[in-house]
C-alpha positions in Angstrom: 235.6 -305.8 42.6 239.1 -307.1 43.1 241.3 -308.8 45.8 243.2 -306.3 48.1 246.4 -306.8 49.9 249.6 -305.1 51.1 252.8 -305.3 53.0 253.0 -305.7 56.9 253.4 -302.3 57.8 250.6 -300.9 55.5 252.8 -298.6 53.6 252.2 -300.3 50.3 248.5 -301.3 49.5 247.2 -302.9 46.2 244.2 -304.4 44.5 244.0 -307.1 42.0 241.3 -306.3 39.3 240.6 -310.1 38.5 241.4 -313.4 40.1 245.0 -314.6 39.2 244.8 -317.0 36.3 247.1 -319.4 38.0 248.2 -319.9 41.5 251.7 -321.7 41.8 252.9 -323.2 45.1 256.7 -323.2 44.2 259.1 -325.5 46.1 262.3 -324.4 44.2 265.4 -323.6 46.2 265.3 -319.9 45.2 261.8 -319.5 46.4 262.7 -321.3 49.8 265.6 -318.7 50.2 263.6 -315.8 49.2 260.7 -316.6 51.5 262.5 -318.1 54.3 259.9 -321.0 54.1 259.3 -324.3 52.5 257.7 -322.7 49.4 256.3 -319.5 48.0 252.7 -319.1 46.9 252.4 -316.8 44.0 249.3 -315.8 42.0 250.0 -315.0 38.3 248.2 -312.0 36.9 248.6 -309.4 34.2 250.6 -306.6 35.5 248.2 -304.0 34.3 245.5 -305.8 36.5 247.6 -304.9 39.7 246.5 -301.4 41.0 248.8 -299.8 43.6 246.4 -298.0 46.0 249.1 -296.6 48.4 252.7 -296.3 48.4 255.3 -297.3 45.8 257.2 -300.6 46.1 260.9 -300.6 45.5 262.5 -303.0 43.0 265.2 -305.5 44.0 266.8 -307.7 41.5 267.5 -311.4 42.6 268.3 -314.6 40.9 265.8 -317.5 40.1 266.2 -321.1 39.3 265.4 -320.4 35.6 268.7 -318.3 35.5 266.6 -315.3 34.1 266.3 -313.6 37.5 263.4 -311.7 39.0 262.6 -308.1 40.0 260.9 -308.3 43.4 258.5 -305.5 44.3 259.1 -304.8 48.2 257.8 -302.4 50.6 260.5 -299.7 51.0 259.6 -299.6 54.8 259.1 -303.2 56.0 260.8 -304.9 53.0 258.0 -307.2 52.5 257.9 -308.9 49.0 254.3 -308.0 47.5 255.1 -309.3 44.0 257.8 -310.3 41.5 258.2 -309.9 37.8 260.2 -313.0 36.5 262.7 -312.8 33.7 260.7 -315.3 31.5 257.5 -313.1 31.5 259.1 -309.7 32.3 256.9 -306.7 33.2 253.7 -308.2 31.5 253.0 -310.5 34.3 253.1 -310.1 38.1 253.6 -313.0 40.6 251.8 -311.8 43.5 252.6 -313.2 46.8 249.2 -314.6 48.0 250.2 -314.3 51.7 250.1 -310.5 51.3 246.3 -310.6 50.2 243.9 -309.5 52.9 242.2 -312.9 52.4 244.9 -315.4 51.3 242.4 -318.2 51.4 240.6 -316.7 48.5 243.5 -318.0 46.1 244.5 -321.5 47.1 247.2 -323.3 45.0 246.2 -324.7 41.5 249.3 -326.7 41.5 252.7 -327.4 43.0 255.8 -326.8 41.0 259.6 -327.6 41.4 258.6 -330.3 43.8 262.0 -332.2 43.0 263.6 -329.8 45.6 260.6 -329.7 48.0 261.4 -330.1 51.7 261.1 -333.7 52.7 258.6 -333.0 55.5 256.2 -331.2 53.2 253.2 -333.5 52.4 251.5 -332.7 49.2 247.9 -334.0 50.1 245.9 -331.0 49.0 245.0 -332.8 45.7 246.6 -330.1 43.5 248.7 -331.5 40.6 252.4 -331.7 41.3 255.3 -331.3 38.9 259.0 -332.1 39.4 259.8 -328.8 37.5 257.2 -327.3 35.5 254.0 -328.0 33.4 253.4 -327.9 29.7 251.4 -325.4 27.9 249.4 -328.1 26.5 248.0 -328.4 30.1 246.9 -325.0 30.5 243.1 -325.7 30.0 243.1 -328.8 32.3 244.8 -327.0 35.0 243.2 -323.5 34.9 239.9 -323.9 32.8 239.4 -322.3 29.4 239.1 -318.5 30.5 242.1 -318.5 32.8 244.1 -320.6 30.4 243.3 -318.0 27.5 244.6 -315.1 29.7 247.7 -317.1 30.4 248.2 -318.0 26.6 247.8 -314.3 25.7 250.3 -313.2 28.3 252.9 -315.8 27.2 252.2 -315.2 23.6 251.4 -318.7 22.8 
């Protein structure tokens, strides 16, 4: 079981031992700069559920819109970002770049965040909820269902 993925050159390969409990389509300016695109698509999952199958990502510290920064795990060869650890959640949670999965269609976005800074030409017509900044913990069950919401609460300690 699990979702597999890796970097462009194949030096880093990983497996997710469960489906991410949340998939964010983030439109913040930091994600736009980091990805070089209009948004980043991140699957949130418990760090212990990310198994490295091959290689060892290097960590690069970068800023984030929260001001807490992030540690980006990149392939040391091709430099593709495979996941991040954001300051707010630290090493407990991994924000896996959905585009690095072998089947990125398996994890569509649950919601859009930081839409206040989305590119004007981006049309949010996929039906996923959209937030100017972020959503409230009171919405976890509605957004992710009870099982995934419970995983999120446990990781966040709420």
